[in-house]
N, CA, C and O atoms as CSV, one atom per row, in Angstrom:
chain,resi,resn,atom,element,x,y,z
A,1,MET,N,N,120.009,96.765,75.939
A,1,MET,CA,C,119.101,96.426,77.012
A,1,MET,C,C,118.713,97.706,77.744
A,1,MET,O,O,119.554,98.559,78.029
A,2,SER,N,N,117.439,97.820,78.038
A,2,SER,CA,C,116.928,98.963,78.771
A,2,SER,C,C,116.285,98.455,80.059
A,2,SER,O,O,115.470,97.533,80.032
A,3,LEU,N,N,116.653,99.056,81.178
A,3,LEU,CA,C,116.126,98.626,82.468
A,3,LEU,C,C,114.794,99.325,82.747
A,3,LEU,O,O,114.661,100.534,82.559
A,4,SER,N,N,113.826,98.554,83.191
A,4,SER,CA,C,112.498,99.072,83.497
A,4,SER,C,C,112.547,100.032,84.685
A,4,SER,O,O,113.162,99.744,85.712
A,5,SER,N,N,111.887,101.177,84.522
A,5,SER,CA,C,111.803,102.137,85.627
A,5,SER,C,C,111.071,101.539,86.819
A,5,SER,O,O,111.388,101.850,87.967
A,6,LEU,N,N,110.102,100.690,86.552
A,6,LEU,CA,C,109.364,100.016,87.614
A,6,LEU,C,C,110.312,99.172,88.463
A,6,LEU,O,O,110.235,99.187,89.691
A,7,TYR,N,N,111.192,98.449,87.810
A,7,TYR,CA,C,112.164,97.606,88.522
A,7,TYR,C,C,113.213,98.461,89.232
A,7,TYR,O,O,113.599,98.170,90.364
A,8,LEU,N,N,113.672,99.524,88.551
A,8,LEU,CA,C,114.684,100.389,89.162
A,8,LEU,C,C,114.139,101.112,90.391
A,8,LEU,O,O,114.846,101.268,91.386
A,9,ASP,N,N,112.892,101.549,90.323
A,9,ASP,CA,C,112.273,102.195,91.483
A,9,ASP,C,C,112.171,101.222,92.647
A,9,ASP,O,O,112.420,101.594,93.794
A,10,ALA,N,N,111.807,99.985,92.359
A,10,ALA,CA,C,111.719,98.961,93.401
A,10,ALA,C,C,113.096,98.726,94.011
A,10,ALA,O,O,113.235,98.665,95.233
A,11,PHE,N,N,114.104,98.595,93.170
A,11,PHE,CA,C,115.469,98.381,93.647
A,11,PHE,C,C,115.931,99.548,94.506
A,11,PHE,O,O,116.460,99.345,95.598
A,12,PHE,N,N,115.736,100.759,94.021
A,12,PHE,CA,C,116.210,101.953,94.716
A,12,PHE,C,C,115.557,102.081,96.085
A,12,PHE,O,O,116.230,102.405,97.064
A,13,THR,N,N,114.269,101.833,96.163
A,13,THR,CA,C,113.561,101.929,97.434
A,13,THR,C,C,114.051,100.855,98.400
A,13,THR,O,O,114.215,101.129,99.589
A,14,CYS,N,N,114.285,99.647,97.915
A,14,CYS,CA,C,114.841,98.580,98.758
A,14,CYS,C,C,116.220,98.957,99.266
A,14,CYS,O,O,116.533,98.760,100.440
A,15,ALA,N,N,117.038,99.495,98.387
A,15,ALA,CA,C,118.397,99.880,98.774
A,15,ALA,C,C,118.369,100.970,99.836
A,15,ALA,O,O,119.202,100.974,100.742
A,16,GLN,N,N,117.419,101.894,99.732
A,16,GLN,CA,C,117.306,102.983,100.705
A,16,GLN,C,C,116.811,102.492,102.061
A,16,GLN,O,O,117.324,102.914,103.097
A,17,THR,N,N,115.822,101.608,102.062
A,17,THR,CA,C,115.219,101.173,103.321
A,17,THR,C,C,115.950,100.020,103.978
A,17,THR,O,O,115.945,99.898,105.203
A,18,GLY,N,N,116.581,99.170,103.176
A,18,GLY,CA,C,117.260,97.997,103.714
A,18,GLY,C,C,116.316,96.855,104.070
A,18,GLY,O,O,116.718,95.888,104.717
A,19,HIS,N,N,115.054,96.971,103.642
A,19,HIS,CA,C,114.048,95.936,103.934
A,19,HIS,C,C,113.037,95.868,102.797
A,19,HIS,O,O,112.565,96.902,102.324
A,20,PHE,N,N,112.705,94.672,102.358
A,20,PHE,CA,C,111.685,94.519,101.333
A,20,PHE,C,C,110.315,94.972,101.841
A,20,PHE,O,O,109.576,95.635,101.113
A,21,THR,N,N,109.976,94.623,103.070
A,21,THR,CA,C,108.651,94.964,103.608
A,21,THR,C,C,108.466,96.474,103.693
A,21,THR,O,O,107.425,96.992,103.288
A,22,GLN,N,N,109.458,97.184,104.213
A,22,GLN,CA,C,109.362,98.643,104.311
A,22,GLN,C,C,109.309,99.282,102.923
A,22,GLN,O,O,108.562,100.235,102.702
A,23,ALA,N,N,110.092,98.761,102.006
A,23,ALA,CA,C,110.087,99.296,100.641
A,23,ALA,C,C,108.723,99.087,99.995
A,23,ALA,O,O,108.214,99.983,99.321
A,24,ALA,N,N,108.131,97.922,100.191
A,24,ALA,CA,C,106.816,97.634,99.620
A,24,ALA,C,C,105.779,98.615,100.152
A,24,ALA,O,O,104.934,99.099,99.399
A,25,LYS,N,N,105.840,98.905,101.445
A,25,LYS,CA,C,104.900,99.871,102.032
A,25,LYS,C,C,105.071,101.248,101.403
A,25,LYS,O,O,104.082,101.918,101.106
A,26,GLN,N,N,106.314,101.675,101.197
A,26,GLN,CA,C,106.563,102.989,100.588
A,26,GLN,C,C,106.061,103.050,99.148
A,26,GLN,O,O,105.623,104.100,98.677
A,27,LEU,N,N,106.128,101.912,98.454
A,27,LEU,CA,C,105.700,101.865,97.055
A,27,LEU,C,C,104.214,101.528,96.898
A,27,LEU,O,O,103.685,101.521,95.787
A,28,PHE,N,N,103.549,101.250,98.028
A,28,PHE,CA,C,102.130,100.912,98.034
A,28,PHE,C,C,101.830,99.658,97.217
A,28,PHE,O,O,100.850,99.599,96.474
A,29,ILE,N,N,102.706,98.648,97.376
A,29,ILE,CA,C,102.501,97.353,96.744
A,29,ILE,C,C,102.738,96.275,97.797
A,29,ILE,O,O,103.243,96.563,98.882
A,30,THR,N,N,102.380,95.053,97.482
A,30,THR,CA,C,102.621,93.962,98.423
A,30,THR,C,C,104.094,93.586,98.414
A,30,THR,O,O,104.815,93.851,97.452
A,31,GLN,N,N,104.522,92.969,99.494
A,31,GLN,CA,C,105.910,92.519,99.574
A,31,GLN,C,C,106.186,91.464,98.501
A,31,GLN,O,O,107.284,91.398,97.948
A,32,SER,N,N,105.188,90.651,98.218
A,32,SER,CA,C,105.325,89.631,97.182
A,32,SER,C,C,105.550,90.261,95.802
A,32,SER,O,O,106.404,89.813,95.037
A,33,ALA,N,N,104.778,91.296,95.499
A,33,ALA,CA,C,104.938,91.986,94.213
A,33,ALA,C,C,106.314,92.634,94.116
A,33,ALA,O,O,106.942,92.616,93.058
A,34,LEU,N,N,106.775,93.203,95.217
A,34,LEU,CA,C,108.105,93.813,95.233
A,34,LEU,C,C,109.182,92.756,95.018
A,34,LEU,O,O,110.104,92.956,94.228
A,35,SER,N,N,109.066,91.648,95.709
A,35,SER,CA,C,110.043,90.561,95.561
A,35,SER,C,C,110.089,90.064,94.125
A,35,SER,O,O,111.160,89.738,93.614
A,36,GLN,N,N,108.937,90.003,93.472
A,36,GLN,CA,C,108.892,89.576,92.069
A,36,GLN,C,C,109.619,90.576,91.167
A,36,GLN,O,O,110.337,90.184,90.248
A,37,ARG,N,N,109.430,91.855,91.434
A,37,ARG,CA,C,110.119,92.875,90.627
A,37,ARG,C,C,111.633,92.755,90.787
A,37,ARG,O,O,112.380,92.828,89.811
A,38,ILE,N,N,112.071,92.572,92.025
A,38,ILE,CA,C,113.513,92.444,92.275
A,38,ILE,C,C,114.049,91.175,91.615
A,38,ILE,O,O,115.121,91.194,91.010
A,39,ALA,N,N,113.319,90.091,91.727
A,39,ALA,CA,C,113.745,88.827,91.109
A,39,ALA,C,C,113.858,88.973,89.593
A,39,ALA,O,O,114.805,88.468,88.990
A,40,LYS,N,N,112.896,89.660,88.974
A,40,LYS,CA,C,112.938,89.866,87.525
A,40,LYS,C,C,114.116,90.757,87.133
A,40,LYS,O,O,114.767,90.518,86.116
A,41,LEU,N,N,114.384,91.772,87.932
A,41,LEU,CA,C,115.534,92.641,87.660
A,41,LEU,C,C,116.830,91.851,87.783
A,41,LEU,O,O,117.713,91.970,86.932
A,42,GLU,N,N,116.950,91.052,88.823
A,42,GLU,CA,C,118.158,90.233,88.997
A,42,GLU,C,C,118.307,89.236,87.853
A,42,GLU,O,O,119.420,88.988,87.391
A,43,ASP,N,N,117.197,88.662,87.392
A,43,ASP,CA,C,117.253,87.749,86.245
A,43,ASP,C,C,117.701,88.479,84.988
A,43,ASP,O,O,118.512,87.970,84.214
A,44,GLU,N,N,117.165,89.675,84.797
A,44,GLU,CA,C,117.500,90.466,83.618
A,44,GLU,C,C,118.982,90.847,83.608
A,44,GLU,O,O,119.646,90.780,82.573
A,45,ILE,N,N,119.482,91.243,84.764
A,45,ILE,CA,C,120.876,91.647,84.865
A,45,ILE,C,C,121.797,90.425,84.898
A,45,ILE,O,O,122.922,90.466,84.399
A,46,GLY,N,N,121.303,89.347,85.489
A,46,GLY,CA,C,122.073,88.107,85.525
A,46,GLY,C,C,122.916,87.927,86.774
A,46,GLY,O,O,123.842,87.116,86.789
A,47,THR,N,N,122.599,88.681,87.828
A,47,THR,CA,C,123.369,88.561,89.067
A,47,THR,C,C,122.530,89.053,90.248
A,47,THR,O,O,121.672,89.920,90.077
A,48,PRO,N,N,122.770,88.507,91.444
A,48,PRO,CA,C,122.048,88.996,92.623
A,48,PRO,C,C,122.448,90.435,92.955
A,48,PRO,O,O,123.602,90.832,92.790
A,49,LEU,N,N,121.467,91.201,93.423
A,49,LEU,CA,C,121.703,92.591,93.794
A,49,LEU,C,C,121.703,92.787,95.300
A,49,LEU,O,O,122.246,93.769,95.807
A,50,PHE,N,N,121.092,91.849,96.012
A,50,PHE,CA,C,120.973,91.944,97.463
A,50,PHE,C,C,121.460,90.677,98.141
A,50,PHE,O,O,121.352,89.576,97.601
A,51,ILE,N,N,121.996,90.861,99.332
A,51,ILE,CA,C,122.269,89.753,100.247
A,51,ILE,C,C,121.087,89.744,101.201
A,51,ILE,O,O,120.864,90.704,101.939
A,52,ARG,N,N,120.340,88.661,101.182
A,52,ARG,CA,C,119.137,88.564,101.999
A,52,ARG,C,C,119.477,87.929,103.344
A,52,ARG,O,O,120.035,86.834,103.407
A,53,GLN,N,N,119.130,88.636,104.412
A,53,GLN,CA,C,119.383,88.165,105.768
A,53,GLN,C,C,118.095,88.273,106.569
A,53,GLN,O,O,117.158,88.951,106.146
A,54,THR,N,N,118.038,87.623,107.705
A,54,THR,CA,C,116.829,87.700,108.530
A,54,THR,C,C,116.617,89.105,109.087
A,54,THR,O,O,115.488,89.483,109.399
A,55,THR,N,N,117.678,89.868,109.212
A,55,THR,CA,C,117.576,91.229,109.763
A,55,THR,C,C,117.358,92.292,108.695
A,55,THR,O,O,117.169,93.463,109.027
A,56,GLY,N,N,117.381,91.917,107.444
A,56,GLY,CA,C,117.199,92.876,106.365
A,56,GLY,C,C,118.005,92.478,105.146
A,56,GLY,O,O,118.359,91.312,104.971
A,57,ILE,N,N,118.286,93.441,104.322
A,57,ILE,CA,C,119.028,93.193,103.094
A,57,ILE,C,C,120.206,94.160,103.002
A,57,ILE,O,O,120.176,95.258,103.558
A,58,SER,N,N,121.234,93.730,102.296
A,58,SER,CA,C,122.356,94.613,101.998
A,58,SER,C,C,122.733,94.403,100.532
A,58,SER,O,O,122.358,93.403,99.919
A,59,LEU,N,N,123.461,95.334,99.996
A,59,LEU,CA,C,123.800,95.300,98.576
A,59,LEU,C,C,125.019,94.428,98.296
A,59,LEU,O,O,125.993,94.430,99.048
A,60,THR,N,N,124.940,93.692,97.207
A,60,THR,CA,C,126.106,92.996,96.678
A,60,THR,C,C,126.951,94.036,95.936
A,60,THR,O,O,126.499,95.168,95.765
A,61,PRO,N,N,128.152,93.692,95.496
A,61,PRO,CA,C,128.917,94.646,94.679
A,61,PRO,C,C,128.144,95.098,93.435
A,61,PRO,O,O,128.212,96.266,93.053
A,62,ALA,N,N,127.413,94.181,92.807
A,62,ALA,CA,C,126.602,94.557,91.642
A,62,ALA,C,C,125.486,95.515,92.067
A,62,ALA,O,O,125.166,96.460,91.347
A,63,GLY,N,N,124.905,95.268,93.229
A,63,GLY,CA,C,123.873,96.153,93.753
A,63,GLY,C,C,124.410,97.542,94.043
A,63,GLY,O,O,123.732,98.540,93.800
A,64,GLN,N,N,125.631,97.607,94.563
A,64,GLN,CA,C,126.251,98.909,94.834
A,64,GLN,C,C,126.469,99.674,93.538
A,64,GLN,O,O,126.279,100.890,93.491
A,65,GLU,N,N,126.864,98.972,92.494
A,65,GLU,CA,C,127.061,99.613,91.194
A,65,GLU,C,C,125.736,100.112,90.624
A,65,GLU,O,O,125.668,101.214,90.080
A,66,LEU,N,N,124.687,99.306,90.747
A,66,LEU,CA,C,123.376,99.730,90.254
A,66,LEU,C,C,122.845,100.907,91.068
A,66,LEU,O,O,122.177,101.782,90.518
A,67,LEU,N,N,123.130,100.941,92.358
A,67,LEU,CA,C,122.718,102.077,93.179
A,67,LEU,C,C,123.410,103.355,92.707
A,67,LEU,O,O,122.778,104.409,92.642
A,68,ARG,N,N,124.692,103.273,92.378
A,68,ARG,CA,C,125.399,104.440,91.830
A,68,ARG,C,C,124.720,104.924,90.547
A,68,ARG,O,O,124.562,106.125,90.328
A,69,TYR,N,N,124.326,103.974,89.709
A,69,TYR,CA,C,123.618,104.325,88.470
A,69,TYR,C,C,122.305,105.041,88.789
A,69,TYR,O,O,122.002,106.079,88.199
A,70,CYS,N,N,121.532,104.489,89.720
A,70,CYS,CA,C,120.237,105.087,90.094
A,70,CYS,C,C,120.414,106.500,90.635
A,70,CYS,O,O,119.636,107.395,90.301
A,71,LEU,N,N,121.420,106.705,91.460
A,71,LEU,CA,C,121.679,108.035,92.023
A,71,LEU,C,C,122.075,109.024,90.932
A,71,LEU,O,O,121.624,110.170,90.934
A,72,ALA,N,N,122.917,108.582,90.002
A,72,ALA,CA,C,123.324,109.452,88.895
A,72,ALA,C,C,122.127,109.779,88.007
A,72,ALA,O,O,121.975,110.919,87.568
A,73,LYS,N,N,121.286,108.800,87.744
A,73,LYS,CA,C,120.091,109.006,86.929
A,73,LYS,C,C,119.154,109.994,87.602
A,73,LYS,O,O,118.595,110.870,86.942
A,74,LYS,N,N,118.980,109.862,88.904
A,74,LYS,CA,C,118.106,110.752,89.664
A,74,LYS,C,C,118.639,112.189,89.610
A,74,LYS,O,O,117.872,113.128,89.399
A,75,THR,N,N,119.934,112.355,89.799
A,75,THR,CA,C,120.553,113.680,89.752
A,75,THR,C,C,120.395,114.301,88.373
A,75,THR,O,O,120.036,115.473,88.258
A,76,LEU,N,N,120.656,113.536,87.337
A,76,LEU,CA,C,120.526,114.039,85.969
A,76,LEU,C,C,119.085,114.441,85.672
A,76,LEU,O,O,118.844,115.470,85.040
A,77,GLU,N,N,118.131,113.639,86.124
A,77,GLU,CA,C,116.720,113.965,85.907
A,77,GLU,C,C,116.338,115.261,86.621
A,77,GLU,O,O,115.664,116.113,86.042
A,78,GLU,N,N,116.762,115.412,87.862
A,78,GLU,CA,C,116.455,116.627,88.620
A,78,GLU,C,C,117.058,117.860,87.959
A,78,GLU,O,O,116.396,118.893,87.854
A,79,GLU,N,N,118.313,117.759,87.512
A,79,GLU,CA,C,118.967,118.877,86.851
A,79,GLU,C,C,118.273,119.241,85.547
A,79,GLU,O,O,118.080,120.419,85.244
A,80,SER,N,N,117.904,118.234,84.785
A,80,SER,CA,C,117.235,118.473,83.499
A,80,SER,C,C,115.877,119.120,83.708
A,80,SER,O,O,115.527,120.067,83.003
A,81,LEU,N,N,115.111,118.625,84.662
A,81,LEU,CA,C,113.793,119.208,84.924
A,81,LEU,C,C,113.902,120.633,85.420
A,81,LEU,O,O,113.072,121.473,85.073
A,82,ALA,N,N,114.919,120.924,86.231
A,82,ALA,CA,C,115.124,122.291,86.719
A,82,ALA,C,C,115.436,123.238,85.565
A,82,ALA,O,O,114.944,124.367,85.548
A,83,ARG,N,N,116.248,122.798,84.598
A,83,ARG,CA,C,116.569,123.629,83.443
A,83,ARG,C,C,115.359,123.827,82.539
A,83,ARG,O,O,115.168,124.904,81.974
A,84,ILE,N,N,114.555,122.798,82.406
A,84,ILE,CA,C,113.373,122.873,81.543
A,84,ILE,C,C,112.349,123.850,82.113
A,84,ILE,O,O,111.729,124.614,81.373
A,85,LYS,N,N,112.181,123.818,83.416
A,85,LYS,CA,C,111.187,124.686,84.055
A,85,LYS,C,C,111.663,126.110,84.036
A,85,LYS,O,O,110.968,127.000,84.528
């Protein structure tokens, strides 16, 4: 299974901002489109990634693990691009 970069970017931005609406603004998409991406990612993985509250969102244990993956992927990409350049 390969995770879509589109979905991972949506997840990562949500995790950073703690709000779907703020994340959607940063990604220049509607909140509805962002929610659909997150829902598809959660369906693909088979578990919820966020705890949805009226004040915002927080990560589930699975979400925390995926965030660690995203951070490691980002670091590896930055290091690789720096070596290539």
